[in-house]
C-alpha positions in Angstrom: -69.6 81.2 207.3 -73.0 82.3 206.1 -75.3 79.9 204.1 -75.0 82.2 201.0 -71.2 82.0 201.2 -71.4 78.2 201.6 -73.8 77.8 198.7 -71.6 80.0 196.5 -68.5 77.9 197.4 -70.4 74.7 196.6 -71.4 76.1 193.2 -67.8 77.1 192.5 -66.6 73.7 193.5 -69.1 72.0 191.2 -68.0 74.2 188.3 -64.3 73.5 188.9 -65.1 69.8 189.2 -67.1 69.9 185.9 -64.3 71.7 184.1 -61.7 69.2 185.4 -63.9 66.3 184.4 -64.2 67.7 180.8 -60.4 68.2 180.7 -59.8 64.6 181.9 -62.3 63.2 179.5 -60.7 65.0 176.5 -57.2 63.9 177.6 -58.5 60.3 177.9 -60.1 60.5 174.5 -56.8 61.8 173.0 -54.7 59.2 174.9 -57.0 56.4 173.7 -57.0 57.5 170.1 -56.8 54.7 167.7 -53.5 53.0 167.4 -51.8 53.4 164.0 -52.6 50.5 161.7 -51.0 48.6 158.9 -52.6 51.0 156.5 -50.8 53.9 158.2 -47.5 52.0 157.9 -48.1 51.4 154.2 -48.9 55.1 153.6 -45.8 56.2 155.5 -43.6 53.7 153.6 -45.1 54.8 150.2 -44.4 58.4 151.0 -40.8 57.5 151.8 -40.5 55.5 148.6 -42.0 58.4 146.6 -39.8 61.1 148.1 -36.5 59.2 147.7 -37.2 57.8 144.3 -35.4 60.7 142.6 -33.7 62.3 145.5 -30.7 61.4 147.7 -31.8 63.9 150.4 -35.1 65.3 151.5 -35.8 68.4 153.6 -37.9 67.9 156.8 -40.4 70.6 155.5 -40.9 68.7 152.2 -41.5 65.5 154.1 -44.1 67.1 156.4 -45.9 68.9 153.6 -46.1 65.7 151.5 -47.4 63.8 154.6 -50.1 66.3 155.1 -51.1 66.2 151.5 -51.4 62.4 151.5 -54.0 62.7 154.3 -52.0 60.8 156.9 -53.8 60.3 160.2 -53.3 62.8 163.0 -51.3 60.3 165.0 -48.9 59.6 162.2 -48.6 63.3 161.4 -47.6 63.8 165.1 -44.7 61.3 164.5 -43.7 63.1 161.3 -43.8 66.5 163.0 -41.3 65.2 165.6 -38.5 65.2 163.0 -35.9 67.8 163.9 -35.1 70.3 161.1 -32.7 69.1 158.6 -31.9 67.6 155.2 -32.2 63.8 155.5 -30.8 60.9 153.7 -33.2 58.0 153.6 -31.4 56.1 156.3 -31.3 59.0 158.7 -34.9 59.9 158.1 -36.0 56.3 158.8 -33.9 56.2 162.0 -35.5 59.4 163.2 -39.0 58.2 162.4 -38.4 54.7 163.9 -37.1 56.3 167.1 -40.3 58.4 167.4 -42.5 55.4 166.6 -40.7 53.4 169.3 -40.9 56.2 171.8 -44.7 56.3 171.3 -45.0 52.6 171.8 -46.3 52.1 168.3 -43.6 49.7 167.1 -46.0 46.7 167.2 -49.0 48.4 165.6 -47.3 50.8 163.1 -44.1 48.9 162.6 -40.8 50.5 161.5 -40.0 52.1 158.2 -37.2 51.4 155.8 
């Protein structure tokens, strides 16, 4: 192998390593995003209270749009977006949200909704 080929391979290896380092760093930052807080729980609970005040059932799309309008954090919106399509009673919506919260390991920090 010529020295030019070897130098070119080393440069390519450094570029690949740099790209993977950037990917790993961004994944780590996303993974270590702040845990949902009590404020997040209160915002989510208030949203549920508001939506079900006058309605027996709420469409998933309505819930998502209202969550986005209330400036929920990105992590909480991720939970909300996990809802399957449907028309939800309050109990069913809370069960779905609580399942997603538990699956993310946020039961202790975010709590469950009622």
